[in-house]
SEVEXMI-18302 format. One line per 5 residues: their letters; for each residue x, z, y of N, C-alpha, C. Coordinates in nm, 3 decimals, padded with zeros to 5 digits. Example, Ala and Ser with C-alpha at 12.3 -4.5 7.8 and 13.67 -1.06 7.14 Angstrom:
BEGIN
as	01.319/00.780/-00.569/01.230/00.780/-00.450/01.320/00.780/-00.330 ~ 01.285/00.708/-00.225/01.367/00.714/-00.106/01.290/00.787/00.003
! end
This chain:
BEGIN
meare	-01.387/05.421/-00.907/-01.299/05.447/-00.978/-01.230/05.603/-00.981 ~ -01.199/05.652/-01.083/-01.168/05.796/-01.062/-01.089/05.843/-01.188 ~ -01.011/05.947/-01.163/-00.968/06.010/-01.298/-01.072/06.068/-01.390 ~ -01.027/06.115/-01.509/-01.115/06.176/-01.597/-01.170/06.302/-01.549 ~ -01.273/06.352/-01.566/-01.352/06.471/-01.518/-01.245/06.604/-01.551
gsske	-01.220/06.667/-01.430/-01.136/06.797/-01.474/-01.014/06.778/-01.472 ~ -00.967/06.637/-01.427/-00.812/06.615/-01.426/-00.789/06.600/-01.297 ~ -00.654/06.658/-01.263/-00.598/06.628/-01.139/-00.486/06.511/-01.124 ~ -00.469/06.482/-01.249/-00.366/06.347/-01.244/-00.404/06.237/-01.155 ~ -00.306/06.169/-01.114/-00.352/06.061/-01.027/-00.403/05.915/-01.122
ievyl	-00.464/05.817/-01.041/-00.506/05.724/-01.094/-00.399/05.626/-01.114 ~ -00.363/05.601/-01.250/-00.243/05.488/-01.283/-00.330/05.345/-01.280 ~ -00.253/05.241/-01.216/-00.314/05.105/-01.229/-00.220/05.019/-01.265 ~ -00.240/04.940/-01.381/-00.160/04.824/-01.429/-00.207/04.692/-01.373 ~ -00.132/04.660/-01.272/-00.173/04.516/-01.242/-00.069/04.411/-01.335
svdve	-00.165/04.309/-01.381/-00.091/04.219/-01.488/-00.134/04.067/-01.473 ~ -00.058/04.001/-01.518/-00.090/03.852/-01.487/-00.063/03.784/-01.617 ~ -00.167/03.685/-01.675/-00.132/03.627/-01.800/-00.071/03.487/-01.756 ~ 00.056/03.439/-01.787/00.122/03.338/-01.750/00.104/03.234/-01.855 ~ 00.002/03.116/-01.825/-00.025/03.013/-01.920/-00.046/02.890/-01.848
pdcpp	-00.090/02.811/-01.939/-00.160/02.670/-01.879/-00.281/02.697/-01.838 ~ -00.355/02.599/-01.763/-00.445/02.625/-01.687/-00.600/02.620/-01.768 ~ -00.623/02.737/-01.771/-00.761/02.805/-01.844/-00.767/02.757/-01.981 ~ -00.682/02.764/-02.069/-00.710/02.723/-02.202/-00.800/02.826/-02.254 ~ -00.889/02.723/-02.340/-00.879/02.610/-02.434/-00.922/02.496/-02.332
ylwtw	-01.001/02.527/-02.237/-01.064/02.399/-02.177/-00.931/02.305/-02.076 ~ -00.851/02.361/-02.026/-00.766/02.273/-01.971/-00.628/02.325/-02.011 ~ -00.528/02.206/-02.000/-00.409/02.247/-02.056/-00.287/02.199/-01.953 ~ -00.331/02.188/-01.810/-00.240/02.145/-01.721/-00.182/02.257/-01.672 ~ -00.093/02.250/-01.544/00.010/02.319/-01.509/-00.024/02.369/-01.362
rgiee	-00.129/02.354/-01.289/-00.134/02.377/-01.139/-00.138/02.504/-01.098 ~ -00.181/02.600/-01.206/-00.178/02.750/-01.204/-00.022/02.769/-01.166 ~ 00.049/02.738/-01.229/00.202/02.778/-01.233/00.267/02.699/-01.122 ~ 00.215/02.585/-01.080/00.284/02.490/-00.995/00.236/02.542/-00.822 ~ 00.089/02.555/-00.816/00.046/02.581/-00.686/-00.024/02.733/-00.680
gmpkl	-00.069/02.797/-00.777/-00.102/02.916/-00.779/-00.004/03.050/-00.780 ~ 00.074/03.017/-00.863/00.207/03.102/-00.886/00.266/03.144/-00.738 ~ 00.323/03.041/-00.677/00.378/03.090/-00.553/00.288/03.176/-00.443 ~ 00.141/03.159/-00.451/00.070/03.236/-00.360/00.061/03.381/-00.392 ~ 00.049/03.397/-00.543/00.047/03.522/-00.613/00.146/03.591/-00.581
idlft	00.289/03.527/-00.588/00.409/03.602/-00.560/00.405/03.651/-00.420 ~ 00.376/03.580/-00.332/00.356/03.612/-00.183/00.281/03.706/-00.177 ~ 00.157/03.732/-00.242/00.048/03.828/-00.223/00.120/03.950/-00.248 ~ 00.188/03.941/-00.385/00.219/04.089/-00.438/00.349/04.147/-00.333 ~ 00.418/04.057/-00.286/00.528/04.088/-00.191/00.462/04.148/-00.052
eekvl	00.378/04.077/-00.011/00.321/04.129/00.132/00.238/04.246/00.109 ~ 00.171/04.264/-00.021/00.126/04.419/-00.028/00.210/04.520/-00.103 ~ 00.359/04.479/-00.131/00.431/04.588/-00.166/00.410/04.623/-00.281 ~ 00.344/04.582/-00.410/00.319/04.597/-00.541/00.387/04.511/-00.626 ~ 00.404/04.609/-00.747/00.475/04.531/-00.860/00.387/04.488/-00.972
atffv	00.406/04.384/-01.061/00.309/04.356/-01.160/00.380/04.307/-01.301 ~ 00.322/04.338/-01.399/00.374/04.293/-01.522/00.295/04.134/-01.575 ~ 00.409/04.059/-01.592/00.365/03.916/-01.605/00.405/03.872/-01.752 ~ 00.258/03.861/-01.837/00.290/03.826/-01.965/00.289/03.674/-01.953 ~ 00.416/03.619/-01.991/00.442/03.465/-01.990/00.476/03.418/-02.123
tgdta	00.395/03.289/-02.153/00.407/03.234/-02.288/00.539/03.158/-02.292 ~ 00.589/03.164/-02.414/00.725/03.069/-02.418/00.729/02.933/-02.405 ~ 00.618/02.869/-02.387/00.586/02.721/-02.337/00.612/02.712/-02.204 ~ 00.548/02.825/-02.126/00.576/02.825/-01.970/00.694/02.859/-01.972 ~ 00.764/02.952/-02.001/00.913/02.988/-01.986/00.991/02.881/-01.983
srypq	00.971/02.780/-02.064/01.050/02.672/-02.138/01.047/02.580/-02.006 ~ 00.909/02.549/-01.967/00.909/02.428/-01.867/00.929/02.480/-01.738 ~ 00.933/02.629/-01.699/00.939/02.660/-01.565/01.053/02.783/-01.557 ~ 01.169/02.765/-01.615/01.251/02.873/-01.602/01.284/02.937/-01.471 ~ 01.280/02.856/-01.359/01.291/02.901/-01.234/01.200/03.007/-01.202
mvecl	01.072/02.991/-01.240/00.946/03.066/-01.209/00.958/03.194/-01.273 ~ 01.007/03.208/-01.385/01.065/03.335/-01.433/01.160/03.398/-01.377 ~ 01.298/03.324/-01.339/01.388/03.416/-01.262/01.325/03.467/-01.123 ~ 01.242/03.378/-01.078/01.191/03.414/-00.949/01.116/03.585/-00.968 ~ 01.039/03.561/-01.040/00.942/03.688/-01.102/01.041/03.820/-01.123
vengh	01.165/03.779/-01.206/01.266/03.897/-01.238/01.325/03.953/-01.100 ~ 01.369/03.835/-00.984/01.414/03.892/-00.866/01.367/03.949/-00.778 ~ 01.224/03.950/-00.770/01.130/04.032/-00.724/01.064/04.141/-00.753 ~ 01.140/04.202/-00.884/01.134/04.323/-00.929/01.015/04.335/-01.022 ~ 00.939/04.194/-01.055/00.832/04.225/-01.165/00.867/04.243/-01.306
eigch	00.778/04.289/-01.384/00.810/04.293/-01.540/00.782/04.169/-01.594 ~ 00.844/04.145/-01.698/00.823/03.999/-01.790/00.775/04.083/-01.942 ~ 00.634/04.014/-01.994/00.600/04.060/-02.115/00.596/03.945/-02.171 ~ 00.590/03.963/-02.313/00.534/03.847/-02.401/00.386/03.815/-02.415 ~ 00.385/03.681/-02.422/00.211/03.628/-02.433/00.219/03.547/-02.537
gfshh	00.314/03.525/-02.648/00.305/03.433/-02.743/00.365/03.329/-02.712 ~ 00.383/03.230/-02.780/00.460/03.099/-02.742/00.340/02.993/-02.689 ~ 00.247/02.961/-02.770/00.171/02.831/-02.743/00.029/02.873/-02.674 ~ -00.001/02.987/-02.655/-00.119/03.021/-02.619/-00.249/02.988/-02.722 ~ -00.221/02.977/-02.868/-00.309/02.961/-02.940/-00.377/03.094/-03.019
pfrtf	-00.501/03.097/-03.051/-00.537/03.247/-03.098/-00.454/03.304/-03.214 ~ -00.416/03.426/-03.212/-00.318/03.464/-03.317/-00.412/03.493/-03.446 ~ -00.552/03.487/-03.448/-00.632/03.487/-03.547/-00.611/03.379/-03.627 ~ -00.591/03.253/-03.578/-00.565/03.135/-03.662/-00.441/03.129/-03.750 ~ -00.320/03.227/-03.710/-00.168/03.236/-03.768/-00.181/03.326/-03.890
deera	-00.094/03.269/-03.995/-00.031/03.356/-04.095/00.071/03.443/-04.024 ~ 00.134/03.505/-04.117/00.234/03.616/-04.058/00.367/03.560/-04.016 ~ 00.405/03.424/-04.107/00.507/03.348/-04.054/00.490/03.313/-03.896 ~ 00.396/03.226/-03.872/00.379/03.179/-03.738/00.328/03.285/-03.619 ~ 00.274/03.377/-03.652/00.283/03.516/-03.570/00.422/03.546/-03.520
mfeva	00.494/03.568/-03.665/00.605/03.612/-03.609/00.715/03.518/-03.508 ~ 00.686/03.369/-03.546/00.762/03.286/-03.464/00.712/03.319/-03.313 ~ 00.570/03.315/-03.289/00.522/03.319/-03.167/00.572/03.458/-03.075 ~ 00.600/03.567/-03.163/00.653/03.683/-03.074/00.798/03.668/-03.071 ~ 00.883/03.633/-03.173/01.015/03.669/-03.176/01.079/03.548/-03.100
ytnsl	01.039/03.408/-03.117/01.103/03.308/-03.039/01.069/03.332/-02.903 ~ 00.948/03.360/-02.870/00.927/03.377/-02.735/00.994/03.500/-02.676 ~ 01.008/03.600/-02.729/01.110/03.710/-02.694/01.237/03.671/-02.666 ~ 01.269/03.587/-02.780/01.421/03.510/-02.745/01.448/03.431/-02.609 ~ 01.351/03.364/-02.569/01.329/03.303/-02.468/01.339/03.393/-02.354
lrkfa	01.255/03.495/-02.322/01.221/03.565/-02.238/01.330/03.653/-02.182 ~ 01.410/03.700/-02.303/01.505/03.814/-02.298/01.639/03.747/-02.220 ~ 01.636/03.593/-02.232/01.754/03.573/-02.144/01.742/03.584/-01.982 ~ 01.635/03.643/-01.939/01.604/03.654/-01.806/01.605/03.822/-01.808 ~ 01.526/03.907/-01.876/01.533/04.040/-01.855/01.479/04.099/-01.955
pvtsf	01.484/04.219/-02.002/01.437/04.308/-02.114/01.289/04.270/-02.133 ~ 01.263/04.255/-02.265/01.112/04.253/-02.289/01.040/04.350/-02.355 ~ 00.955/04.466/-02.364/00.923/04.557/-02.455/00.760/04.553/-02.433 ~ 00.676/04.480/-02.366/00.551/04.476/-02.344/00.478/04.325/-02.403 ~ 00.361/04.328/-02.434/00.315/04.199/-02.542/00.139/04.234/-02.486
rapyl	00.081/04.078/-02.502/-00.039/04.067/-02.490/-00.056/03.953/-02.564 ~ -00.160/03.948/-02.655/-00.214/03.836/-02.722/-00.283/03.735/-02.644 ~ -00.295/03.623/-02.654/-00.385/03.527/-02.572/-00.532/03.573/-02.630 ~ -00.639/03.550/-02.517/-00.772/03.573/-02.541/-00.790/03.711/-02.563 ~ -00.665/03.805/-02.546/-00.689/03.943/-02.585/-00.773/03.963/-02.735
qlper	-00.702/03.884/-02.852/-00.717/03.875/-02.964/-00.574/03.913/-03.036 ~ -00.585/04.026/-03.088/-00.441/04.040/-03.184/-00.487/04.122/-03.312 ~ -00.509/04.034/-03.418/-00.520/04.086/-03.538/-00.456/04.224/-03.575 ~ -00.507/04.326/-03.625/-00.419/04.445/-03.602/-00.324/04.426/-03.711 ~ -00.331/04.332/-03.805/-00.226/04.339/-03.932/-00.075/04.280/-03.885
flpll	-00.103/04.245/-03.737/00.010/04.182/-03.693/00.117/04.302/-03.603 ~ 00.059/04.411/-03.595/00.123/04.501/-03.516/00.242/04.550/-03.554 ~ 00.291/04.551/-03.692/00.419/04.601/-03.727/00.521/04.483/-03.687 ~ 00.447/04.340/-03.675/00.566/04.244/-03.607/00.610/04.276/-03.466 ~ 00.528/04.315/-03.400/00.576/04.346/-03.274/00.660/04.466/-03.280
aadgi	00.656/04.570/-03.349/00.739/04.667/-03.352/00.872/04.642/-03.397 ~ 00.881/04.537/-03.513/00.992/04.481/-03.557/01.071/04.407/-03.435 ~ 01.015/04.375/-03.340/01.051/04.274/-03.238/01.112/04.344/-03.101 ~ 01.105/04.501/-03.126/01.107/04.574/-03.002/01.015/04.573/-02.901 ~ 00.897/04.551/-02.920/00.777/04.566/-02.848/00.736/04.707/-02.859
rtdss	00.705/04.784/-02.717/00.682/04.923/-02.728/00.547/04.950/-02.665 ~ 00.503/04.854/-02.621/00.374/04.881/-02.542/00.267/04.721/-02.586 ~ 00.158/04.760/-02.629/00.067/04.656/-02.667/-00.043/04.643/-02.566 ~ -00.076/04.544/-02.513/-00.195/04.530/-02.420/-00.290/04.428/-02.441 ~ -00.318/04.423/-02.596/-00.396/04.299/-02.629/-00.535/04.354/-02.671
rakyk	-00.583/04.497/-02.647/-00.719/04.549/-02.682/-00.793/04.526/-02.557 ~ -00.900/04.511/-02.550/-01.007/04.538/-02.439/-01.085/04.613/-02.449 ~ -01.120/04.721/-02.348/-01.227/04.800/-02.361/-01.369/04.774/-02.360 ~ -01.403/04.618/-02.308/-01.511/04.583/-02.303/-01.541/04.464/-02.437 ~ -01.462/04.498/-02.527/-01.462/04.398/-02.658/-01.451/04.445/-02.763
fcdkp	-01.526/04.417/-02.886/-01.516/04.465/-03.000/-01.398/04.442/-03.049 ~ -01.319/04.559/-03.099/-01.188/04.565/-03.177/-01.196/04.616/-03.307 ~ -01.097/04.534/-03.398/-01.052/04.593/-03.518/-01.030/04.761/-03.516 ~ -01.047/04.828/-03.623/-00.986/04.929/-03.622/-00.846/04.951/-03.592 ~ -00.790/05.036/-03.521/-00.656/05.032/-03.475/-00.567/05.061/-03.599
ntsap	-00.460/04.984/-03.603/-00.345/04.974/-03.725/-00.266/05.094/-03.681 ~ -00.224/05.197/-03.771/-00.163/05.319/-03.766/-00.032/05.312/-03.807 ~ 00.011/05.173/-03.879/00.116/05.177/-03.954/00.252/05.122/-03.850 ~ 00.238/05.120/-03.720/00.344/05.110/-03.647/00.350/05.185/-03.535 ~ 00.359/05.317/-03.554/00.365/05.443/-03.454/00.421/05.420/-03.313
tvqrl	00.558/05.334/-03.322/00.625/05.318/-03.205/00.568/05.224/-03.103 ~ 00.444/05.141/-03.131/00.394/05.062/-03.026/00.275/05.119/-02.973 ~ 00.278/05.164/-02.856/00.171/05.235/-02.788/00.067/05.116/-02.747 ~ -00.092/05.148/-02.714/-00.168/05.067/-02.694/-00.205/05.081/-02.544 ~ -00.229/04.991/-02.462/-00.285/05.010/-02.354/-00.387/04.911/-02.290
pvsat	-00.518/04.927/-02.339/-00.579/04.827/-02.322/-00.656/04.781/-02.201 ~ -00.703/04.666/-02.169/-00.754/04.610/-02.045/-00.868/04.658/-02.023 ~ -00.888/04.689/-01.908/-00.989/04.762/-01.834/-01.129/04.671/-01.817 ~ -01.094/04.554/-01.768/-01.207/04.475/-01.717/-01.151/04.322/-01.706 ~ -01.243/04.243/-01.721/-01.233/04.078/-01.746/-01.173/04.049/-01.616
ssilr	-01.082/03.945/-01.634/-01.063/03.884/-01.488/-01.162/03.840/-01.375 ~ -01.269/03.774/-01.417/-01.365/03.749/-01.354/-01.415/03.853/-01.262 ~ -01.438/03.943/-01.294/-01.499/04.055/-01.228/-01.415/04.093/-01.084 ~ -01.312/04.053/-01.107/-01.215/04.063/-00.960/-01.270/03.979/-00.831 ~ -01.327/03.860/-00.904/-01.373/03.753/-00.811/-01.539/03.760/-00.765
lpsfv	-01.568/03.878/-00.806/-01.741/03.896/-00.757/-01.743/03.937/-00.630 ~ -01.854/03.916/-00.545/-01.847/03.991/-00.431/-01.833/04.132/-00.408 ~ -01.757/04.167/-00.317/-01.741/04.337/-00.292/-01.836/04.432/-00.315 ~ -01.976/04.401/-00.287/-02.073/04.488/-00.312/-02.099/04.501/-00.446 ~ -02.065/04.400/-00.527/-02.083/04.415/-00.694/-01.961/04.471/-00.726
rdpll	-01.858/04.410/-00.700/-01.704/04.443/-00.767/-01.659/04.588/-00.737 ~ -01.678/04.663/-00.627/-01.613/04.764/-00.555/-01.713/04.877/-00.647 ~ -01.809/04.884/-00.668/-01.870/04.984/-00.741/-01.829/04.986/-00.895 ~ -01.813/04.878/-00.943/-01.781/04.860/-01.061/-01.616/04.902/-01.119 ~ -01.532/04.869/-00.999/-01.400/04.927/-00.992/-01.387/05.079/-01.003
rwlrs	-01.470/05.140/-00.929/-01.470/05.309/-00.924/-01.506/05.371/-01.064 ~ -01.586/05.299/-01.125/-01.640/05.351/-01.264/-01.546/05.347/-01.355 ~ -01.430/05.291/-01.347/-01.319/05.259/-01.441/-01.228/05.393/-01.442 ~ -01.179/05.397/-01.555/-01.100/05.548/-01.581/-00.962/05.511/-01.610 ~ -00.872/05.617/-01.547/-00.744/05.622/-01.578/-00.679/05.605/-01.684
pvvlf	-00.588/05.532/-01.759/-00.508/05.427/-01.687/-00.617/05.289/-01.652 ~ -00.612/05.234/-01.544/-00.698/05.115/-01.513/-00.593/04.982/-01.548 ~ -00.652/04.915/-01.627/-00.544/04.777/-01.651/-00.633/04.648/-01.617 ~ -00.585/04.588/-01.512/-00.642/04.463/-01.451/-00.553/04.356/-01.473 ~ -00.615/04.219/-01.498/-00.540/04.106/-01.524/-00.579/03.965/-01.451
vhpwe	-00.513/03.899/-01.398/-00.564/03.758/-01.330/-00.454/03.665/-01.420 ~ -00.503/03.548/-01.372/-00.439/03.458/-01.427/-00.403/03.354/-01.303 ~ -00.268/03.263/-01.302/-00.224/03.194/-01.192/-00.320/03.100/-01.160 ~ -00.398/03.033/-01.252/-00.482/02.901/-01.242/-00.616/02.970/-01.173 ~ -00.650/03.103/-01.151/-00.755/03.131/-01.079/-00.738/03.118/-00.934
fvdlt	-00.618/03.072/-00.894/-00.580/03.077/-00.742/-00.546/02.921/-00.688 ~ -00.599/02.853/-00.812/-00.619/02.710/-00.754/-00.796/02.656/-00.763 ~ -00.812/02.584/-00.696/-00.967/02.536/-00.694/-01.029/02.463/-00.806 ~ -01.065/02.523/-00.890/-01.134/02.493/-01.003/-01.262/02.491/-01.021 ~ -01.347/02.500/-00.912/-01.472/02.487/-00.900/-01.547/02.387/-00.945
rhpir	-01.507/02.258/-00.946/-01.524/02.131/-00.990/-01.511/02.084/-01.107 ~ -01.439/02.185/-01.196/-01.406/02.153/-01.320/-01.491/02.196/-01.419 ~ -01.505/02.088/-01.542/-01.604/02.113/-01.644/-01.558/02.244/-01.734 ~ -01.570/02.357/-01.662/-01.531/02.465/-01.763/-01.634/02.575/-01.740 ~ -01.623/02.697/-01.809/-01.728/02.783/-01.806/-01.733/02.843/-01.664
vdcrf	-01.843/02.867/-01.614/-01.871/02.923/-01.486/-01.812/03.065/-01.440 ~ -01.775/03.134/-01.534/-01.708/03.261/-01.503/-01.563/03.207/-01.488 ~ -01.515/03.117/-01.543/-01.382/03.058/-01.521/-01.338/03.011/-01.391 ~ -01.464/02.941/-01.325/-01.431/02.855/-01.236/-01.489/02.901/-01.092 ~ -01.590/03.004/-01.100/-01.644/03.044/-00.967/-01.541/03.111/-00.882
rtgdp	-01.562/03.072/-00.752/-01.483/03.141/-00.654/-01.313/03.151/-00.664 ~ -01.238/03.034/-00.728/-01.133/03.001/-00.760/-01.053/02.955/-00.633 ~ -00.924/02.947/-00.645/-00.869/02.916/-00.512/-00.860/03.030/-00.408 ~ -00.856/02.985/-00.281/-00.813/03.076/-00.192/-00.908/03.202/-00.187 ~ -01.040/03.186/-00.212/-01.131/03.306/-00.249/-01.065/03.423/-00.316
alrdl	-01.021/03.362/-00.433/-00.982/03.464/-00.550/-00.832/03.529/-00.498 ~ -00.785/03.468/-00.402/-00.653/03.526/-00.352/-00.685/03.638/-00.277 ~ -00.788/03.598/-00.180/-00.854/03.712/-00.089/-00.926/03.834/-00.171 ~ -00.997/03.793/-00.273/-01.051/03.897/-00.342/-00.936/03.982/-00.422 ~ -00.822/03.907/-00.454/-00.719/03.994/-00.540/-00.662/04.118/-00.410
rdvir	-00.623/04.058/-00.311/-00.580/04.127/-00.186/-00.691/04.255/-00.180 ~ -00.816/04.229/-00.177/-00.903/04.356/-00.125/-00.896/04.436/-00.225 ~ -00.883/04.382/-00.357/-00.910/04.516/-00.494/-00.782/04.591/-00.476 ~ -00.640/04.488/-00.431/-00.526/04.627/-00.444/-00.547/04.697/-00.337 ~ -00.602/04.660/-00.206/-00.616/04.779/-00.114/-00.730/04.861/-00.113
vlrda	-00.861/04.834/-00.196/-00.948/04.931/-00.256/-00.887/05.036/-00.337 ~ -00.803/04.975/-00.425/-00.739/05.057/-00.526/-00.639/05.170/-00.456 ~ -00.561/05.117/-00.361/-00.450/05.209/-00.285/-00.524/05.295/-00.193 ~ -00.633/05.279/-00.141/-00.730/05.361/-00.062/-00.783/05.467/-00.131 ~ -00.830/05.454/-00.297/-00.877/05.531/-00.371/-00.744/05.641/-00.421
gaafr	-00.603/05.622/-00.391/-00.525/05.699/-00.430/-00.444/05.664/-00.554 ~ -00.451/05.537/-00.592/-00.371/05.473/-00.694/-00.235/05.455/-00.700 ~ -00.168/05.482/-00.807/-00.047/05.461/-00.807/-00.008/05.324/-00.905 ~ 00.041/05.260/-00.879/00.077/05.111/-00.918/00.192/05.114/-00.999 ~ 00.150/05.071/-01.138/00.292/05.100/-01.238/00.315/04.958/-01.317
lvqdf	00.428/04.944/-01.392/00.434/04.850/-01.469/00.426/04.901/-01.613 ~ 00.366/04.801/-01.699/00.333/04.833/-01.851/00.457/04.893/-01.936 ~ 00.581/04.863/-01.866/00.697/04.914/-01.976/00.722/05.061/-01.932 ~ 00.638/05.099/-01.809/00.659/05.248/-01.779/00.546/05.330/-01.823 ~ 00.466/05.265/-01.920/00.349/05.344/-01.963/00.388/05.444/-02.054
reakg	00.330/05.557/-02.050/00.355/05.672/-02.159/00.235/05.716/-02.203 ~ 00.167/05.693/-02.330/00.043/05.718/-02.385/00.062/05.866/-02.416 ~ -00.072/05.900/-02.372/-00.084/06.053/-02.396/-00.139/06.107/-02.536 ~ -00.071/06.168/-02.590/-00.087/06.216/-02.730/-00.185/06.320/-02.745 ~ -00.254/06.316/-02.851/-00.321/06.438/-02.884/-00.462/06.467/-02.807
n	-00.509/06.366/-02.730/-00.640/06.381/-02.644/-00.727/06.337/-02.720
! end
């Protein structure tokens, strides 16, 4: 992991958490929120880092005390839609509901200016809907996925793409750490609370279930320390300032 060649700028790292049911669309239970989230919050507290938690409206409705806890610990709350169904299946009215209604729920706890679509899939035609509801930064694109041509009709919305899929963070260190070192600033990483529950015996995709539970928690701690040792500055998505003209 390093800054771009010829640049003396520090490495910006944005840790984020997609707060949702357990491994949708395969599971729709809530062990991640009930069992994994407390461990994750404790880890961030112990490592003295803050993260951006993209919360679904459904999760916030079911677990308001969890959202309160995140805010009390200094973390950022972002919007992750309401239902965790793919935005590509929505018409404009449903997409606006998923954004605006969820933001109305989350803004009872804290300001919300960041958004991430479920499955990292946001049809570009919906970008103006984010701008209309006060979203300033979208983190729905991924550097490792094919994406539509960016929509330029909502210039107030910055784009902060995800750098690597969450399962990479659960790889053995001799594989994972070299991959981390290849990433370019800004580095955007994400996890899910359900990854910190043992799902190894569940009938879900291998990349979703391997090394879940306590091994995933140890892996995340190691990742944070590797990044810190590399000189990373941990930031919240709400503080991102997109470089123009590059």
